Structure formats: C-alpha cells, structure tokens
Z-matrix of the N, CA and C atoms (Angstrom, degrees):
N
C 1 1.439
C 2 1.523 1 108.71
N 3 1.342 2 113.91 1 140.07
C 4 1.459 3 118.87 2 -178.69
C 5 1.522 4 109.21 3 -145.22
N 6 1.322 5 116.52 4 131.91
C 7 1.459 6 121.10 5 172.62
C 8 1.524 7 106.17 6 -81.33
N 9 1.328 8 116.60 7 119.45
C 10 1.460 9 121.26 8 -177.50
C 11 1.524 10 111.92 9 -83.05
N 12 1.312 11 117.07 10 -39.59
C 13 1.461 12 121.79 11 174.89
C 14 1.518 13 108.32 12 -157.24
N 15 1.329 14 115.45 13 155.55
C 16 1.455 15 120.97 14 -177.19
C 17 1.518 16 108.17 15 -141.05
N 18 1.340 17 115.46 16 131.71
C 19 1.457 18 121.17 17 -178.81
C 20 1.521 19 109.13 18 -122.73
N 21 1.319 20 116.12 19 126.88
C 22 1.463 21 121.35 20 176.79
C 23 1.523 22 108.83 21 -92.63
N 24 1.335 23 117.99 22 141.00
C 25 1.466 24 119.64 23 178.98
C 26 1.521 25 111.13 24 -70.90
N 27 1.318 26 115.98 25 151.34
C 28 1.458 27 120.78 26 178.96
C 29 1.517 28 111.83 27 -75.68
N 30 1.316 29 117.72 28 -30.26
C 31 1.453 30 120.70 29 -175.45
C 32 1.519 31 110.78 30 -119.23
N 33 1.334 32 115.35 31 173.41
C 34 1.458 33 121.12 32 -178.20
C 35 1.514 34 112.86 33 -67.48
N 36 1.306 35 115.36 34 -169.35
C 37 1.455 36 121.16 35 -178.17
C 38 1.514 37 109.71 36 123.95
N 39 1.313 38 116.37 37 -173.22
C 40 1.459 39 121.03 38 -177.58
C 41 1.515 40 113.45 39 -85.91
N 42 1.327 41 118.24 40 -15.00
C 43 1.461 42 120.69 41 -179.43
C 44 1.521 43 109.40 42 -82.17
N 45 1.316 44 115.68 43 119.20
C 46 1.464 45 121.72 44 179.70
C 47 1.519 46 109.83 45 -83.88
N 48 1.337 47 116.59 46 -39.57
C 49 1.466 48 120.99 47 -179.32
C 50 1.521 49 109.45 48 -163.96
N 51 1.317 50 115.05 49 160.12
C 52 1.466 51 122.95 50 168.20
C 53 1.519 52 105.65 51 -120.70
N 54 1.333 53 116.45 52 142.85
C 55 1.454 54 118.55 53 -174.99
C 56 1.522 55 110.88 54 -153.95
N 57 1.322 56 114.21 55 166.17
C 58 1.461 57 123.40 56 175.26
C 59 1.523 58 106.74 57 -112.71
N 60 1.329 59 116.55 58 138.99
C 61 1.458 60 120.52 59 -175.23
C 62 1.521 61 109.68 60 -135.72
N 63 1.328 62 115.35 61 145.51
C 64 1.461 63 121.35 62 174.76
C 65 1.518 64 108.30 63 -111.17
N 66 1.340 65 115.43 64 127.17
C 67 1.464 66 122.79 65 179.17
C 68 1.517 67 108.99 66 -127.61
N 69 1.288 68 119.67 67 119.48
C 70 1.468 69 123.69 68 172.07
C 71 1.535 70 114.26 69 34.09
N 72 1.316 71 117.23 70 59.72
C 73 1.454 72 121.59 71 176.68
C 74 1.518 73 114.65 72 80.17
N 75 1.307 74 117.50 73 10.32
C 76 1.456 75 122.86 74 -178.67
C 77 1.519 76 108.40 75 -125.98
N 78 1.324 77 117.98 76 132.03
C 79 1.465 78 120.97 77 176.23
C 80 1.518 79 109.01 78 -112.64
N 81 1.321 80 115.62 79 129.07
C 82 1.457 81 122.29 80 178.40
C 83 1.520 82 108.32 81 -116.67
N 84 1.329 83 115.65 82 133.21
C 85 1.460 84 120.93 83 -174.72
C 86 1.523 85 111.26 84 -113.86
N 87 1.325 86 114.60 85 148.10
C 88 1.463 87 123.65 86 174.13
C 89 1.525 88 112.98 87 62.28
N 90 1.321 89 116.56 88 41.31
C 91 1.466 90 122.09 89 174.44
C 92 1.530 91 107.43 90 -74.66
N 93 1.330 92 116.94 91 138.18
C 94 1.464 93 121.36 92 179.72
C 95 1.521 94 110.07 93 -104.13
N 96 1.323 95 116.62 94 131.02
C 97 1.462 96 123.20 95 170.87
C 98 1.519 97 105.62 96 -99.73
N 99 1.341 98 116.42 97 116.24
C 100 1.459 99 120.87 98 -174.73
C 101 1.518 100 111.73 99 -125.06
N 102 1.323 101 114.19 100 150.04
C 103 1.457 102 122.39 101 173.41
C 104 1.531 103 106.32 102 -91.30
N 105 1.333 104 117.45 103 121.66
C 106 1.466 105 121.82 104 -179.48
C 107 1.521 106 109.30 105 -125.15
N 108 1.323 107 116.28 106 174.37
C 109 1.460 108 120.73 107 176.20
C 110 1.520 109 112.43 108 -62.11
N 111 1.339 110 116.10 109 -22.16
C 112 1.468 111 121.66 110 178.98
C 113 1.525 112 112.03 111 -95.59
N 114 1.333 113 117.41 112 9.11
C 115 1.460 114 120.89 113 -178.35
C 116 1.515 115 110.85 114 104.32
N 117 1.327 116 116.73 115 -162.28
C 118 1.461 117 121.20 116 179.72
C 119 1.521 118 109.85 117 -75.64
N 120 1.338 119 115.64 118 137.08
C 121 1.468 120 121.06 119 178.88
C 122 1.511 121 108.24 120 -139.25
N 123 1.330 122 116.31 121 155.70
C 124 1.462 123 121.93 122 174.68
C 125 1.520 124 108.84 123 -114.30
N 126 1.336 125 114.91 124 141.46
C 127 1.453 126 121.71 125 -178.38
C 128 1.517 127 109.10 126 -132.91
N 129 1.332 128 115.77 127 132.32
C 130 1.456 129 121.55 128 173.17
C 131 1.524 130 108.13 129 -85.92
N 132 1.324 131 117.39 130 159.72
C 133 1.464 132 119.36 131 176.38
C 134 1.535 133 110.39 132 -60.26
N 135 1.317 134 115.56 133 156.20
C 136 1.462 135 119.61 134 177.91
C 137 1.526 136 110.18 135 -98.43
N 138 1.308 137 115.52 136 160.13
C 139 1.465 138 122.40 137 176.15
C 140 1.522 139 107.80 138 -133.17
N 141 1.302 140 116.93 139 125.59
C 142 1.465 141 122.39 140 179.27
C 143 1.529 142 111.40 141 56.14
N 144 1.346 143 116.72 142 36.45
C 145 1.452 144 121.70 143 175.62
C 146 1.517 145 116.16 144 81.09
N 147 1.324 146 117.54 145 6.48
C 148 1.468 147 120.57 146 179.66
C 149 1.531 148 109.60 147 -131.01
N 150 1.316 149 115.77 148 159.05
C 151 1.464 150 120.42 149 179.26
C 152 1.523 151 110.47 150 -61.27
N 153 1.320 152 116.43 151 130.10
C 154 1.465 153 120.80 152 177.14
C 155 1.526 154 110.62 153 -82.38
N 156 1.325 155 116.65 154 -29.09
C 157 1.462 156 122.96 155 -178.66
C 158 1.529 157 107.48 156 -145.40
N 159 1.316 158 116.58 157 140.16
C 160 1.461 159 121.01 158 169.74
C 161 1.525 160 107.70 159 -126.30
N 162 1.314 161 116.05 160 163.02
C 163 1.458 162 121.31 161 -175.46
C 164 1.520 163 110.38 162 -124.05
N 165 1.325 164 116.36 163 144.19
C 166 1.460 165 119.54 164 171.13
C 167 1.529 166 107.00 165 -66.71
N 168 1.322 167 118.29 166 157.96
C 169 1.470 168 119.37 167 178.66
C 170 1.529 169 112.69 168 -55.47
N 171 1.332 170 117.17 169 -38.35
C 172 1.467 171 120.51 170 -178.84
C 173 1.529 172 111.30 171 -67.36
N 174 1.326 173 116.49 172 -42.78
C 175 1.463 174 119.92 173 178.93
C 176 1.516 175 110.43 174 -67.49
N 177 1.331 176 116.92 175 -41.67
C 178 1.467 177 120.42 176 178.38
C 179 1.526 178 110.84 177 -59.23
N 180 1.324 179 116.91 178 -43.74
C 181 1.469 180 120.93 179 178.93
C 182 1.524 181 110.78 180 -61.53
N 183 1.322 182 117.59 181 -43.45
C 184 1.469 183 121.00 182 179.36
C 185 1.524 184 110.97 183 -64.60
N 186 1.319 185 117.92 184 -40.07
C 187 1.464 186 121.29 185 179.15
C 188 1.530 187 110.06 186 -66.38
N 189 1.324 188 116.83 187 -43.70
C 190 1.469 189 121.06 188 178.53
C 191 1.522 190 110.17 189 -60.09
N 192 1.320 191 117.39 190 -46.16
C 193 1.468 192 120.87 191 -179.74
C 194 1.522 193 111.36 192 -62.60
N 195 1.335 194 117.21 193 -39.97
C 196 1.468 195 120.29 194 178.77
C 197 1.530 196 110.57 195 -65.63
N 198 1.318 197 117.46 196 -43.10
C 199 1.468 198 120.91 197 179.09
C 200 1.523 199 111.06 198 -65.01
N 201 1.330 200 116.81 199 -43.82
C 202 1.469 201 119.85 200 178.45
C 203 1.526 202 111.24 201 -63.50
N 204 1.326 203 116.51 202 -35.14
C 205 1.466 204 120.12 203 176.56
C 206 1.524 205 111.67 204 -62.12
N 207 1.333 206 116.91 205 -41.01
C 208 1.465 207 120.23 206 177.77
C 209 1.517 208 110.77 207 -67.05
N 210 1.331 209 116.93 208 -39.61
C 211 1.466 210 120.35 209 177.87
C 212 1.519 211 109.76 210 -63.83
N 213 1.323 212 117.46 211 -42.47
C 214 1.463 213 121.98 212 -178.25
C 215 1.523 214 112.13 213 -64.37
N 216 1.320 215 116.71 214 -27.39
C 217 1.467 216 119.66 215 177.74
C 218 1.520 217 111.44 216 -61.79
N 219 1.332 218 115.71 217 -24.59
C 220 1.451 219 119.85 218 177.26
C 221 1.500 220 114.54 219 67.43
N 222 1.322 221 117.97 220 29.75
C 223 1.457 222 121.42 221 -177.14
C 224 1.515 223 112.29 222 -92.38
N 225 1.310 224 118.11 223 21.16
C 226 1.457 225 119.04 224 -177.36
C 227 1.515 226 110.62 225 -70.68
N 228 1.298 227 115.67 226 123.03
C 229 1.460 228 122.71 227 173.60
C 230 1.506 229 107.08 228 -133.85
N 231 1.312 230 117.31 229 131.82
C 232 1.457 231 123.01 230 -178.33
C 233 1.527 232 110.98 231 54.37
N 234 1.339 233 115.96 232 35.85
C 235 1.459 234 122.87 233 176.67
C 236 1.529 235 113.36 234 68.42
N 237 1.323 236 118.71 235 13.76
C 238 1.464 237 121.48 236 -179.77
C 239 1.521 238 108.96 237 -139.71
N 240 1.334 239 116.18 238 142.57
C 241 1.462 240 121.00 239 172.95
C 242 1.521 241 107.72 240 -132.50
N 243 1.291 242 116.68 241 131.45
C 244 1.477 243 121.31 242 176.52
C 245 1.517 244 108.09 243 -101.92
N 246 1.315 245 116.21 244 134.63
C 247 1.465 246 120.56 245 179.42
C 248 1.517 247 109.76 246 -69.70
N 249 1.317 248 115.09 247 140.16
C 250 1.467 249 119.87 248 179.22
C 251 1.502 250 110.73 249 -82.01
C-alpha cells in the first residue's frame, strides 16, 4: 500500500485529509479521512448516490494508518504532499 498524494483541507470540519492510495494493483482517488463519532474512518467517493468502494475493517485500518503516517511526516507544502 502506498499513499500517492495527500491534500489537507484549508478550513475546519470533519475531513482531516483527502488522498490517493495504491493497493495491490488498484489505485483509488480522492479518499476522505474523516473524524466521526465512531472514530477515524475512510470514505471513497460515491457514484449515483451510493458508495463506489467500501473497505473491510482491516483494510480501512491499514489505509488510515498509512494516511496518518503521511500527515505525521509534516511534508505539507501548498496544501499537498506527495508520497516518496
């Protein structure tokens, strides 16, 4: 798994970041990392009013940890960080 790019929002709200991730030959774009009443969750964009992608709890946890790792690196410049 690799975070391809990560964008932090300019203003407050529940969205901590939006990012692109590569998983086993699959690239997902514009995933949202959000703070919810149930803790941190990741959401893929929707299509026609329904979820386009959902994640198993284990995959969601791994994606959250990878995104938080990129945020912790503190490499945000111009509101965007690209994974090395």
